C-alpha positions as CSV (number, residue, x, y, z in Angstrom):
1,M,-99.7,-180.0,-186.2
2,F,-100.6,-182.8,-183.8
3,V,-103.1,-180.6,-182.1
4,R,-105.0,-180.0,-185.3
5,I,-105.1,-183.7,-186.1
6,F,-106.2,-184.5,-182.6
7,K,-109.1,-181.9,-182.7
8,C,-110.2,-183.0,-186.2
9,F,-110.1,-186.8,-185.9
10,I,-109.8,-187.9,-182.3
11,H,-111.3,-185.4,-179.9
12,K,-114.8,-186.0,-178.5
13,E,-116.6,-183.3,-176.5
14,G,-116.8,-184.3,-172.8
15,C,-114.2,-187.1,-172.9
16,I,-111.2,-187.2,-170.6
17,Y,-107.7,-187.7,-172.1
18,L,-104.5,-188.6,-170.3
19,L,-100.9,-188.1,-171.6
20,V,-99.0,-191.2,-170.5
21,A,-95.3,-191.8,-170.5
22,D,-93.6,-195.2,-170.0
23,E,-90.0,-196.0,-169.6
24,T,-88.9,-199.5,-170.8
25,V,-85.5,-201.1,-170.0
26,E,-84.4,-204.0,-172.2
27,S,-81.3,-205.9,-171.1
28,K,-78.5,-206.4,-173.6
29,S,-75.4,-208.7,-173.3
30,R,-73.4,-207.4,-176.2
31,K,-71.5,-204.1,-176.4
32,S,-72.1,-203.0,-180.0
33,T,-75.7,-201.8,-179.5
34,F,-76.1,-198.0,-179.9
35,G,-77.2,-196.3,-176.7
36,Q,-76.3,-199.2,-174.5
37,G,-75.5,-198.2,-170.9
38,R,-76.4,-199.0,-167.3
39,F,-80.0,-198.3,-166.6
40,Y,-82.1,-199.1,-163.5
41,S,-84.4,-202.0,-163.9
42,S,-87.3,-202.0,-161.4
43,V,-87.9,-205.7,-162.0
44,L,-84.4,-206.6,-161.0
45,Q,-84.0,-203.7,-158.5
46,T,-80.6,-202.8,-159.8
47,A,-78.8,-201.1,-162.7
48,I,-78.1,-203.5,-165.6
49,N,-76.4,-203.3,-169.0
50,S,-79.4,-202.4,-171.2
51,V,-81.0,-200.0,-173.6
52,C,-83.7,-197.7,-172.5
53,F,-86.8,-196.3,-174.3
54,F,-89.3,-193.7,-173.3
55,G,-92.8,-194.0,-175.0
56,F,-95.7,-191.5,-175.0
57,S,-99.4,-192.2,-175.6
58,L,-102.6,-190.3,-175.4
59,V,-105.3,-192.3,-173.6
60,E,-109.0,-191.8,-174.0
61,V,-110.3,-192.8,-170.5
62,D,-113.9,-193.6,-171.3
63,S,-113.3,-196.0,-174.3
64,E,-109.9,-197.1,-173.0
65,K,-108.2,-196.4,-176.3
66,S,-104.6,-195.5,-176.6
67,Y,-103.1,-193.3,-179.3
68,F,-99.4,-193.8,-179.7
69,L,-97.5,-190.5,-180.0
70,G,-93.9,-191.5,-180.2
71,L,-90.8,-193.3,-178.8
72,N,-87.4,-192.0,-177.9
73,Q,-84.3,-193.9,-177.0
74,V,-82.5,-192.6,-173.8
75,V,-78.8,-192.2,-174.5
76,H,-76.3,-191.0,-171.9
77,N,-73.9,-188.3,-173.3
78,E,-70.5,-187.6,-171.9
79,Q,-71.9,-184.9,-169.5
80,D,-74.4,-187.4,-168.1
81,K,-71.6,-190.0,-167.6
82,A,-69.4,-187.5,-165.8
83,R,-72.3,-186.3,-163.6
84,I,-73.2,-190.0,-162.7
85,A,-69.5,-190.7,-161.9
86,V,-69.3,-187.7,-159.5
87,E,-72.6,-188.7,-157.8
88,K,-71.3,-192.2,-157.4
89,A,-68.0,-191.0,-155.9
90,K,-69.9,-188.8,-153.4
91,R,-72.0,-191.7,-152.3
92,A,-69.0,-193.9,-151.9
93,A,-67.1,-191.2,-149.9
94,G,-70.2,-190.8,-147.6
95,K,-70.0,-194.4,-146.6
96,G,-67.4,-195.1,-143.9
97,K,-65.1,-198.1,-143.7
98,G,-66.9,-201.3,-142.5
99,Q,-70.3,-200.1,-143.5
């Protein structure tokens, strides 16, 4: 469906388009927010209590226009939490005492 809309209303012959994805981490101090977890913040250089969103846009390079496509919240399910705990335990076991 989106392809039809794109071809009918947006597409210009000879223009270059980029599909752009951006992850945004927003810190949260309360515990009742849906999807709250520990996500890596590149600004703070550490994992923080936060919510995380992943946005997608189509960018027309020549005119520098951005067409917003959608936004999804990143939520860790139980399998993700178990995988992260195992990886964390492996990293901790790899470090010797006094290091």
